[in-house]
C-alpha positions in Angstrom: 117.0 95.5 49.7 117.2 93.8 52.3 117.2 96.5 55.2 119.8 94.7 57.2 122.2 94.4 54.1 124.3 97.6 55.3 128.1 98.3 56.3 126.6 100.1 59.5 126.2 96.3 60.9 130.2 96.0 60.7 130.9 99.2 61.6 132.5 100.4 65.3 132.7 104.1 65.2 129.6 106.6 64.7 129.5 110.4 64.8 126.9 112.5 65.6 126.5 115.2 63.9 123.5 118.0 64.8 120.9 118.2 62.1 120.7 121.5 61.4 124.7 122.4 60.5 124.4 120.6 56.6 127.8 122.3 56.4 129.5 119.3 58.5 127.7 116.5 57.0 130.3 116.1 54.4 133.3 116.9 56.7 131.6 114.1 59.6 131.6 111.4 56.0 135.2 112.8 55.7 136.3 111.8 59.5 137.0 108.5 59.1 133.8 107.4 61.2 132.5 104.5 59.9 128.9 105.7 60.2 127.6 109.3 60.8 124.4 109.9 62.7 122.6 113.2 61.5 120.8 114.0 64.6 117.2 115.3 64.9 116.9 115.2 68.7 119.2 116.2 71.3 121.2 118.7 69.2 118.4 120.5 67.7 116.4 122.9 69.7 112.4 122.2 69.2 111.9 125.6 67.1 114.7 123.8 65.0 113.1 120.7 64.0 111.7 121.7 60.7 115.0 123.5 59.6 116.7 120.6 60.3 114.8 118.4 58.8 114.5 120.4 55.7 118.2 120.9 55.8 118.8 117.3 55.6 116.2 116.8 52.6 118.6 119.4 50.7 121.8 118.0 51.0 120.4 114.3 50.7 121.2 114.5 46.7 124.2 115.8 47.0 125.8 112.7 48.8 126.7 109.4 46.8 125.7 106.0 46.9 128.4 104.8 49.3 127.9 107.6 51.8 124.1 107.3 51.7 124.9 103.5 53.0 126.7 105.2 55.9 124.2 107.9 57.2 122.1 107.3 59.9 119.3 109.1 60.8 118.2 109.8 64.4 115.0 110.6 65.0 113.2 112.1 67.8 111.8 110.0 70.3 108.0 107.7 69.7 105.3 110.1 71.2 107.0 113.2 71.0 105.3 115.6 68.6 108.5 115.7 66.4 108.4 111.7 65.7 106.0 111.2 63.0 107.7 114.2 61.1 110.9 112.3 61.2 109.8 109.0 60.2 107.9 111.0 56.7 111.5 112.4 56.0 113.3 109.2 56.4 110.5 107.3 54.0 111.1 110.2 51.6 114.7 110.1 51.8 114.5 105.9 51.5 117.3 106.1 54.5 119.8 103.0 54.9 119.1 103.4 58.9 117.2 105.1 61.9 118.4 105.3 65.0 115.6 105.6 67.0 115.8 107.0 70.8 114.3 106.1 74.0 113.0 102.4 72.1 110.5 101.3 74.9 108.9 98.3 73.2 108.2 96.0 70.3 105.2 97.8 68.9 107.1 101.2 68.8 109.9 99.5 66.5 107.5 97.3 64.5 105.5 100.5 63.7 108.4 102.0 62.2 109.3 99.1 60.0 106.2 99.3 58.8 106.3 102.5 57.4 109.6 101.9 56.3 110.4 98.6 55.1 114.0 99.4 53.1 115.5 101.0 56.4 117.6 98.8 59.3 116.7 100.3 62.4 118.8 100.7 65.6 116.7 101.0 68.7 118.6 103.3 71.4 118.1 102.2 74.7 117.8 105.1 77.6 115.4 104.3 80.1 114.7 101.8 82.6 111.7 100.8 80.6 113.6 100.2 77.7 116.5 98.2 79.5 113.2 95.9 80.9 111.8 95.1 78.0 115.2 94.2 75.9 115.0 91.2 74.7 111.4 92.5 72.9 113.1 95.4 71.2 116.0 93.2 69.8 114.1 90.5 68.6 111.5 93.1 66.7 111.5 94.0 62.8 114.5 94.9 60.9 116.6 95.7 64.0 120.0 95.8 62.7 122.1 96.0 66.5 121.3 97.8 69.8 123.0 101.2 71.3 123.3 102.2 74.5 122.0 105.6 75.4 124.7 105.7 78.4 124.1 109.6 79.5 120.3 109.8 79.4 119.6 106.0 81.4 122.0 107.3 84.1 119.4 110.2 84.6 116.8 108.4 83.9 117.7 106.0 86.6 118.6 108.6 89.0 122.5 107.3 88.5 125.6 109.2 89.8 128.1 107.3 88.2 132.0 107.2 88.9 134.3 108.1 85.9 134.3 104.4 84.8 130.4 103.9 84.8 130.9 101.5 86.9 126.7 101.2 87.9 126.1 100.5 84.3 128.1 97.4 83.9 124.8 94.7 84.6 122.9 97.4 82.0 126.1 97.1 79.1 125.9 93.4 80.0 122.1 93.3 79.5 122.5 95.0 76.5 125.3 92.6 74.7 123.5 89.3 76.4 120.0 90.2 74.7 121.6 91.2 71.0 123.3 87.4 71.3 119.9 85.5 72.3 118.5 87.8 69.1 121.0 86.8 66.8 121.9 90.3 65.9 125.1 92.6 65.4 127.0 93.6 68.5 125.4 96.1 70.5 126.6 99.8 70.1 128.2 102.0 73.5 127.5 105.4 74.4 129.3 108.5 74.1 132.2 109.3 76.4 131.3 112.5 77.1 135.3 114.4 77.2 136.4 115.5 74.0 140.0 116.1 75.4 140.5 113.3 77.8 142.3 110.9 75.5 143.1 108.2 78.1 139.3 108.0 78.8 138.4 108.4 75.5 140.6 104.8 75.1 139.4 103.1 78.3 135.9 103.5 77.7 136.6 102.1 74.2 138.1 99.3 75.4 136.3 98.2 78.1 132.9 98.4 75.5 135.0 95.8 73.2 135.6 93.6 76.1 132.7 93.7 77.4 131.3 92.5 73.7 129.7 95.9 72.1 130.7 96.0 68.2 131.2 99.9 68.3 131.0 103.0 70.0 129.4 106.3 70.0 131.3 109.7 69.1 130.7 113.4 69.4 133.7 115.0 68.2 135.7 114.1 65.3 138.7 113.9 67.8 137.3 110.5 69.3 137.1 108.6 66.0 140.6 107.6 65.6 141.0 106.6 69.2 137.8 104.2 68.6 138.4 102.8 65.2 141.7 101.6 66.9 140.3 100.2 69.9 138.5 98.1 68.0 140.4 96.9 65.4 141.2 92.8 65.7 144.2 91.6 66.7 146.4 89.1 64.5 144.7 86.4 66.6 141.3 87.5 66.3 141.6 88.1 62.5 143.2 84.5 62.7 140.0 83.1 64.4 137.7 85.0 61.7 139.2 83.6 58.8 138.9 79.9 59.7 134.9 80.7 61.1 134.4 82.1 57.0 136.0 78.8 56.0 133.8 76.3 58.2 130.9 78.4 57.2 132.0 78.1 53.3 132.8 74.4 53.9 129.1 73.2 55.3 127.1 75.6 52.9 124.6 77.2 55.6 124.5 73.9 57.6 125.8 73.3 61.6 129.1 73.2 61.7 131.2 73.1 64.9 135.1 75.2 65.0 137.5 73.8 67.7 134.2 72.5 69.9 132.0 75.8 69.6 128.7 75.7 67.5 129.1 78.2 64.3 125.8 80.1 64.5 124.9 83.1 62.7 126.1 85.5 65.5 129.4 83.7 65.2 129.5 84.1 61.2 128.4 88.0 62.0 130.8 88.4 64.4 133.5 86.6 62.0 132.6 89.3 59.1 132.6 92.4 61.2 135.9 91.4 62.6 137.5 91.1 59.5 135.3 94.1 57.8 137.1 96.7 60.5 140.7 95.4 59.4 139.6 96.2 55.8 140.0 92.3 55.1 136.3 91.1 54.0 
């Protein structure tokens, strides 16, 4: 299996579910979220890490093949005492995708890729070091797309952000730029802490799309439809995507221009994702 051949690369909504709550796994998969992130990090207390891994291991055979393609395991961060066991679990399960929090180097990602050759990797940028090493992280082995850990990044940088997180605008731009230069899928924006402020959730999702992000992390099922709707392509975007796909087919993989713009892998990938988001692959 090509580790990058996964629908997660085309997804816009990702819902977290604690690894200690196996009764919520199926509910999360049925929430409408494109991807479900089973969390072994922030949502799991230190004393519950092993029981969370056991719960995931027990539940895994009950998932269908289609559901497994939408499941992502968020490990604990590299360097912690829990990380190695998380990688072993992902290896046992032949997980489709691994989200690595607080990613800070090429060696971390390539090391995980060696252990998990069939697993796509989403490095999560949450620290100053990770932000400084964006380009090498984005170009590491098996990286599908990047994700922003906006809350932890604020804390690491000592920021006190306004409700719009204006102070993180530069960091968001850097992550989008690094993704484009590495020719990987558009990145995933961070969470909106509020689950009840509908206007804030919608505004955050729409900002993410305008800035070039391809998806957003959700912490509650109520956020999922708002995020999905915000990322839904317009008629104009769909028409452009169809033109790109047709131009790419006609060129048979060769260099081609559309409306004066070179059609390369990231552009084709964006067009494919646009059609997939609209349910018109």
